N, C-alpha and C positions, 0 to 999 in steps of 0.2 A: 653638219649633221643635224643641228638643232632646227634649221630651216626645213630640212627634209622631214624630220619628225613632225613638225607642225603641219606641213602640207599633207602628209599621210593621215594625220589626225583629222584635218579638215575634210579630206576626201571621204573618209569613212563616215564622218558625221553627216556630210551632205547626202551621201547615198542613203543613210538611214532616214534622214528627213524626207527625201524623195519617196521612199517606200511608205512612210506614214502618210504623205500627201496623196499617194495613189489610193491608199485605203480610204482616205477621207472623201475622195472624188467618185469612187466607183458607183455608189448608190445615191449620189447627189446630182440630179439632173440639171440643176442650176449651174453647178461647177462643170459638168460635162458639156453644157452649152457654151460656157466660157472657153472651154478647151476645143470647141468646134468639132467634137466627136459626133459623127453621124449616128442618129438614133438606131439605125439598122445594125451598127457594129457594137453597141454597148453590151449586149448580152454575151457576145463572143469574147469581148475584152474582160468582162467579169469572170467568165469561165477560165480564161487563160491565167488570170491571177490566182483564182481559187485552186486551180490544179497545179500551181507552182511551176508553170512552164519556165524552162531554164533560159537564162541570158548568158551570152558570151562576153560582151564587152561594152564599153562606153568611155567617154572622155569628158571630164569636167574642165572648164576653162576658168582660171582664176586670175585676178589681178593681185599683185603683192603690194600691200599698203601698210607701211610701218610695221612690218613683221607679221602681218595677218593676211592670209589668203582670203580674198573677197570673191564670192561666186559670181561669175558673169552669166554662165549658162551651162547646161548639160547637153552634150552631144550624145544622146542615149541610143540612137537608132542607127545612124549611118556615119559614124566618125571616120575621118581619114587622117593623114599624116602618121599613119601607123607604121609603115616601113621605116620612115625616118627615125621614129622613136624607138622601135623595137630592135632594128638591125644596124642602121647606118651610124647612129651616134655611138653604139657600143663598139663597132669596128674602129671608129675615130678614137675612142678612149683607149682601146687596146693598142693602137699603133702609136699614139702620141703620149699617153699618160698611163702606161700599163700598171703602175703601182697605185693609181688612184681608184676610187670607188665611184659608182654611179647608181642612182635610183632607177633601176631598170631590170626587172625580171619579166618583161612583157612577153617575150618569145616563149620562154618556158611555161609561163602561166597560160598562154593560149593553148599550147599542146595539152597541158593538164586539164584545162577546162573542156576541151573536146573529148578527152577520155571520160570525164565526169558526165558529160552530156550523153555519150554513147552508152555508158553504164545504165543510165536511166531509160533512154529511148530505144536502144537496141534495134535501130533501123538497119536494113540491109544496105541501103545506099543513101547518101546525103548529097543533095543537089545544091549547087552554088550558082546564084543568078545575079546579074547586073545588066545595065545597058552596055554591051560590050564594045561599042564604039566610043565610049567615054574613057579616055586613056587613064586618068587617075583612078577611076573606079575599077577599071579592068585590072590594073596592076595591083591595087589593094586586094581585090577579090582573089587574084592568083596567089598572093602571099597567104591570105587566110586559108585558102584551100590547101596550100602546102602544109600549114600547121596541122590541119585535120588529117592529112595523109601521114604526117609524122606521128600522129596519135593512133594510127592503125585503122582509120575509117576508109570505107569504100566511097569514093567521091565522083561526081560528074559535074561538069561546068556547062552552063547554057546562058543564052540571052533571055532575059525575063520576058521579052516580047514574044518568045516562042512557046510560052506556057499555054497549054490548051485546057479549057474547062469543059468537062463532060459529066453530066448526071451528078453534079455536086462534088466532083473530085477533079484534081489537077493531074495533068499528064505531060510528060516529055516524050513526044512521039507516042509509042504504044505503052511506055512504062509509067505506072502510077507514081506520083510523088508523095512520099509520106513525111519527109523532112526536108526543109529548104532553108538555107541561109541566103538572105536577099540583101544586097547592097542597093536598096531602093526605098525611098521614104514611105512610111505607112500612110501619110496624108495623101500622097499621090495615088497609092493603091486604092484607098477608100474612094477617091474621086473617079478613078478609071474603071474599077471592077469590084464592087462590094461583094458580089457573089463569090469571087475567088478568095477573098479574105475571110469568108465565113466557113470555108471548108474545114473539116475536122482533120487536122494534121499538125505536125510540129513545125512552128515557125521560129527562125532565129534571125533577127531578134524577135522575141515573143510579142503578141498583140498588146500586152499591158505597157510595153515600152512606148506606145503611141501617146500615152499620157506624160511620161517623163521627158520625151523629146520635144514637147510642146512648150514654147516660151511663155504661153499664158499660165504655165505652172508657177512662174516666178512670183506674181502677186499672191498666189495661194500659199506659197512657201512663206512669204513675208507675213501674211496674215496668221499663219499657224506658228511661226517661230520668229517673232519680232525681236527677240533678245539674243538670237544667235550671233556670234561675232563674225560669222561667215556670210550671212544673208543680208543683201542690200535691200533697202526700201524699194518696193516695186508696186505699181498700180496699173489699172487699165485706163485711168484718166490722166491726161496731161497736166491738169490744173493743180495737182497735189504736189508737184515738185517744180522748183525754179531751175535747177540744173539736172539734166537727165540724159539718158541714152534711150532714144526711141527706136524700137526694133520690132519687126513683124512677128506675128505669132508663128508663122511658118516662113523660114528663109534659110538660105545657105550662103556660105562664103562671104559673110559680111555685107550682103546686098541690102539695099533700102534701109540703111541705118542712118540715124541723124543724132549728132551730139550737140546738146544745147547747154550753155553755161550762163546762168543769170539772164535767161531770155534771149541770148545771142547764139546763133548757130556757129559752132566751131568747125565742124566738118559734116559732110553727108555723102552717102554713096547711092548710086543708081541701081536699078534692078527691076525685076519683074514680080516682086513679092509685095504683100501688104493688103490684098483684097479682103482677107479675113479679119483684119484689124491689127492693132499694135499694142505693145506694152511699154510702160515708161519706168525705167529703172534708174535709181539715183546714179548720177555721173561719178565715176571713179577717176581720181587724179593720179593716173599711172605715171610713175617717175620715168623719164627717158634716160637711156644710157647711150652716149655718143649719138644722140639724135634719133634713137630707135626706142619704140614702145613695146616692151615684152609682155606676152601673155603666157601663163603657165598652163600647159595641158596635162592634167593628172589622170592617168588611165586606171580604169576599174576592169578587172578581168574576173569573171565568175563571182562578181559582187565584192571583190577585195582590191584595195589599192595596190598597184604593182609597178608604177613607173611614171617618169616625167619627160615631157617633150616641150621645149620652149620655141615659140614663134615670135618674131619681132618684125616691125615695119616702121618706116618713117611717118606713116599715117597713124592717127589715133584709132582708126578702124582696122581691125585685123581681117585680112581678106586672103584669097587663094594665091596671091602673089607674095605673101609674107615669107621671110627667110626663116629656115629652121636652124636653131642654135643648139648644138650639143652641150652637155654639161658634165662636170665632174664634181665630186664631193671633196672638199678640202678639210 
């Protein structure tokens, strides 16, 4: 339980630091340039933050080093492994260790968060969109939609490619869209259709999450909070660290990551990311267990820590083929 308490404390602290970092970046064009935020989107992002647009969820990834969670990154916009963390591992615990506890109120928190969102937004319908031929995203979207239904919301599912933009508003067929949950990265949307992102409507995740989900925020966090026990040294320049993890500003599933120790490449992964640049984060020596390297995924729902999901792989780079490992509290 002491480990869970420390993880919950770290999660809350990191979320608070990210919120302060967003505040520091919003009106700083130098920092927004570092974050590759298009100029055309900056005013809409500021408005989203100032109007307190509500967030549903996010997942921090931590390495556990000598009893201290070290932040690797924040999956603030389109995190997955949600069903495994919320439902599957709880069923595993109930069947195998019914007397044990688990750090997991994700499912209940999602339902409550949707109720809180509806209390504020009061939309007649809530649209849920992803690329529906992507199986992982499609299943995750279906689960999140189900939690919204359990919260009493009227919902509709669609392929994000079917959205229509007309006279500054978005439509699904003939129906206007006032609120949309999208399992699709903000940076992709900015690149593909800035006009759609500028529409006056409720987005979940909100526009300000485009700053939090950006890995170029890691050097900004270190600059602002160099003494935090949870924040690793991170820079935009390679030369400042001898041992580092090189990761793209925008990427998914551990792609285009390079691990370097004392100038020697330990591991690297291929992929299609990196054209916007990279960040260099101090390399963490994650302890292997039976040849597997675990990463702790700490979930935030409605801004509050509420659950843990562990992924592990024989590679030092966590990717979409990692095994999900359920947990109990002893």
